[in-house]
N, C-alpha and C positions, 0 to 999 in steps of 0.2 A: 404082215405089213399093211398099213392104210394107204390108199391112193388118195392124194389130196393135190386139187388144182388150184394154182393162184392165177386169178384173172388181172393181168396188168404188171408191167415191169418197171414201174416208178419206184421211188425210194421205199414206200410203205410195202409194196408187194415184194421186193427183194429181201428186206428184213424179215418178213413173215416166212418167205421160202426158206431162208437159211435157217431160222430157228425151228421150222417144222421139220426139215431134213435132219437137223441135229437131233431131233426127238425120236427119230426112227422112221418117220413117214417117208414114202415114196412120192416126191413132190415134182410136179410139172408147172412152169410157168409159161402162160401164153401171153405174148406181148404183140399187139396188133402193128406197132411201128417196126421199122426195120432195125432199130437198136433200142436199148433199155434207157430208162432215164426219166420218161414222162415229162414233166415240165422243167426237169433240171438236165440241161444238154448243152454241149459245146460243139462247134465245127470249126475247121480251119479254113481260113479265106486268104489266098495270096500270102501266106506266111503269118497270118494274124489269128488270134484266138477270139472267136466271137461266141459269147454265151447268150442262151435264149432268154432275153430279159436281163435286166440287171439283178443279179443274185450274189449274196455272200453267205459266208459260213460264219455262224456265231459259235466260237470256240467253247464257249462256257454252258451251251445247252446240255442238259443232263443226257439226252438221248444221243447226242453227237459224241460225248465222251464214252458212252457205253457201245455204240454200234460202229464206230469208225476208227480206223487206224490213222490218226492225225499226223504221226511221223511219216508214214507211207505217202500221204497226200501231199506232202512237201508244201505247206501252206505258206502263202505271201500275205502279209498283213498291212492293213490300212493304219495310218497314224490316227489315234483316237481323237475325235473332234470333227471340225469342218471349217471350210472357208465359206463365209456367206457373202454372195456376191450380187450386185446390182449394177446397172450402167455407170462406169466410171467410179465404182467404190467396191472395196472389198475389206472383209474383217475376218479375224480368226478367232474361234471359240473351241478351246480344248479343255480336257480335264488336266490341271497343271501337275497332278501327282504323277500322271502317266506320260506327259509330253511337257517336262519342266523347260525345254527350250524355248516353248511357246507361251510361257506363263504371263509375260509382261504383255504380249498382245492380247491374251485374253482378259487381263486385269483391265486394259483400256479399251476393251471393245464396246462401242457405243451402239450396238445393235440389240444389245440386252442391258438390262440394269444391273447394277451391282446386287441388289436385292435378289435378282434371278439367280445369279451365280451362287449366292449363299443357299438359296432354296435347292439348287441342284446338289450341293454337298449334303444338305439335310435329308434329301429324298434318298441319295445313296445310302446313307446310314439307317435310315428306316427300312429300306427294302432288303438290306443286308441281312436284317433279323428275321425275314420271313423266307420260308421254303418255297420253291417254284409251284409245288403243288397247291400250296395255300394261296397264292397268288391267281391261280387259275379259278379259284372259288370266289374272288372279289370281282370288281367290275360293276357293271350294271349301269354305267353312265357314259357319256361320250368321252372322248379323250379331251377335247376342247373344254367341256364343262369341267372336267377333273382338273385340268391345269389351271383354269380360273378360279376354282374353289381352293386350290392349294395356295394361290396367290401369286402365280406368275403372271408378268406384265403382258400387255397385249403385244409390245415389241418382241418379247421372247416367242409368243405364240406364232405371230406371223413370220417373224425373220428367220426363226430356227425351227421350231416345232412343226410348222406346217410343211415346209420342204423336206427336213430330215424324216419325219415320220410318214410324210406323204410317199417318200421312197420306200418305206418298210411296208406299209399298209396300202399303198396306191389309193390313198384318201387324204388328199391335201385339205380337205375341209375339216379333218379330224373328227368325224362323225363315228369312228370305229370304237368299239368298246374299250374302256379305260385299261381293262385287264391286259389287253396286248401291250399298251404303253408300259405298264408296271413291270410286266414280264421282260419284255426286251430291254427296258431301261436297266433292270437288274442284271441281266446278261451282259450288257455293254459294259457296266460298271465292274463286272467280275471276270470278264475275259476279253477277248478280241474279236475282230471281225476281219476275215481274210478270204483268199480264193486259192485253189489248189494251183500250183505252178503249171499244170497242164489244162487249166480251166475247170469250171464247175462240172463237167461232164465226167470228171475223174471220180467223183463221188458215186453215181450209180455204177461206173466200171467197177470200182473197188468192191460194192456191194454184191454185185453179180458174180464176181469171182469167188467171194467168199461163200456165197450160196451154192454155186457149182462145186467148190471144194467140200462143202458139207454133204454133197450128193444130189443136189436138185438139177433138174434139166431145164434149160430156158429155150423156148422156142419163139423166136422173133418173126415178124411178118405173119403172125397167126391171130386171127380174130374170133373171139368168142361172140355169138350173136343172141344166145339165150341160155339161162340157167333155171332149170325146172327141179325143185327140191321135193323130195317125199320126207317122211320122218326118219329115214335112215340112210338115204343117199341122194345124190343131186345128178340130174341128166343134163349134159351141156351140148350145145351145138357149137362145133369148132370148125371153122372153114367148111361148113356144110356137113360135116361129119359129126356122128353122136359119140359122145365120151361120158362114162359113168365114173363118178367119184364118191368116195366116202365122205368127203368134205371139201368145200370150196371157200376160198378166200377171195372175195371180190375187191380188188385193189385198183379198179379203173378210175378215171377221172369222175368228178361228181355227175355230170349228165349222163355218162355211160352207166355208172353204178346205179343211178336212179331207174334207168331203162331196165337194166338187167334184174334188179331186185323189185321193182315196183315201190319202193320206200319213198313216200312223199317227203319225209323228214331230211332226206339227202338235199343240202343246199345248192341251188344251182344259179343264184344271182351272182353275176360274175363281176369281178374288178379286172379292167383290162389295162395294157400299157403298150407302148411302142418304144423299143430300144434300138438305137443306131450306134454302130461302131465306126468311129471317125479316126483318121490318121494324118499325121504330118511325116514328111520325109526328112526328119531331123530327130535326133536323140535328145535335143534340148527342149524340154517340156515347160509348160507353164509354171509359175513360181508358187505352186500349191502344195509341192512335196507329194505326199502320199495321202493327203486329205481329200475327202469328198468336197466337191463345190456345189454350195446349195443356191438356188435361184431365188433370190428374195425379191426379184422384179415381178412384172406383171404379164410377161410373155416368154416364150421359149421353153426349153425343156426344164422338167422339175429339178433335176440334178445332173451333174456331170462327174464321171469318176475317171481318175488319171490311171487307167489299167496297167500300162506298161511301166510306170513309176512304182506302182506296188508290186507288179509280177513282170519283170523284164522278159520273160519267156512269152508273153502274149503278143509280142511285136518282133519283127526283124530287128536286127542289132543297130540299123541305121534309121529307125523310124519310132515314132511316139503314137500311143493308141489311147483313146478316150472312149468312154461309154456314155451316152446321153439318152436320158429317158422321159418321154413324154407319158403323162397319165390319161388313162381312158382311151377309148376308140377315136382314132383320129381319120378324118376324111382326106387330109391332105396327102399328096403324093409323097413318095420317099425323098424326091429331090427337093420339094417344097420344105419338108421338115429339116432336112439336111442344111438347107440355106438358112433356116431359123437357128439351128444349131451354131452355124458359123458366125451368123450376125450377133447372136447372144454372147458367145465366148469372146468375140472382138469387143463387144462393149464392156465386157468384164476386165479385159485386158487389152486396152488400147495402145500399150507399148509393144505388143507382140504382133508379129506379121503373120496372119492366118490364111494368107492367100493360097498357100498350098495344102490346105486342109481338104482331104477327100473323103468321100463316103466308101466305107468297106463293106458293110452289110447292114441289113434292117430286119428286125424281127418284130412282127405284130402279133401279140399274144393275147387273143380274145379272153381267154380264161386263165388269167394268171394267179388269181386268188379268188376265194368265195367271199362274199360280203360278210362282215362281221359287226353289225350294229349293236347297241347296247343290249346286253342281256341275251346275246345269240346263242351262247353255249346251252341254255335251258332247252333249246329246240333241236339240238343236234341228235343224230341216231346213236345208239351204242353199238358196238362191235357184233352183238349177238341179236340184233333186232330183226333180221330176215327170217323167214320161216325156214324149218329143217336145219341141216347141217351146213348153212351158209353164214359166212361171217364177213364183216366189212373191215377193210385196212384203207385208211386214207386220212389225211389232215382234217377232212370234215367231220371226223368222229372226235377231235380234240380242238384244234384251232389252226388257222391257215399259216403253216410255216414248216420249215424243215424239221423242227423239233416235233411239230404235231404228226408230220409224216412218219418219222422214224418210231416215234412212240406208239403210234397206232399199229404199226406192222408187229411190234412185240405183243401188244395186247391181243390182237387177233390171233396171233399164232398160240398163245397161252389158252385162249378160250377154245380154239379149235382141238388143240391136244387134250384139254379137259373133257371136251365132248366126245372125243375119239376113245378115251379111256373108260367112259361109262360102260 
């Protein structure tokens, strides 16, 4: 039986561990934090569920369908579409096929043109005929340039695409490769977005349980400081001790993976965000239902998500929880950002009394995603780029997403098994 070490207990590492264990390998996962999950985590604060950064699960992602038990996650879904807000003004934009009760509001939405609505339907049909893998090979231009080339209006780009895709890619300027737009737009058209009833942290918890059931051992609070490969094995330094393995899967975050492997092709230019959970001591929420609220104004958070409207389990029975996200590194204090959230939400909903809004938790995520400029995929490392029996598992071998992380774990495990069988 081969000894395989997986460095990192994020989504990619946990998928790799399960698949390696199922192949018959003796697998140990070393995770430096006290719990698994990497960038996908949740914690409870005074009865509220606070996710680390605003994250959602795309149900149509191929790797999500393959690697997760969605029924067991007990997903709670957002209504397709969004509320577009600015001081004193709100409008609704939804897919009328999937949210027919809001069709008239979408028809008369003045924040985008009638031509934009037709282009959205045309794009849905066009992308429906392309496989996800084929879309990965497209792109090469910015999302903004792509939308302009396809014919979307400036209104659509600024009022909807910038805040909506700013929330997905943490890039409100829309300089991210258009491949990411096409891929996620296809997934949104063919599936739904949601969160587990127990929070996004339920995803790595499920993956860890499945890896352990397959025979993998997971050791948290255990740091790997070096990986030195030869042609047939690798020597690791784990909490100051020497560990020898037949193969190693490095599934650490991009900066740590670059340090451990010496691969300069691992991207380390980060996109950051700050997410605040804010609550009201009332079960009466803002009239956005289960739709995201996109900020079409010039200040405040990029978007606000009505978390307890979507997943009542996120808040006590007598309270309402929202998640507000600012893009980039923010120098302001938590309290200053909270006041900005309160003022912005009050300007969107002047009829609501938000005096009782309170700050529950704040998460500053300095490395939420790696930057994905036009053509970025051509420079990414492959899973077998490191020397010796060392393999990479991380979204930075695919693209920055839960899909990329889950898929990379599978690909890395398959490459490691093939090498061990030689």
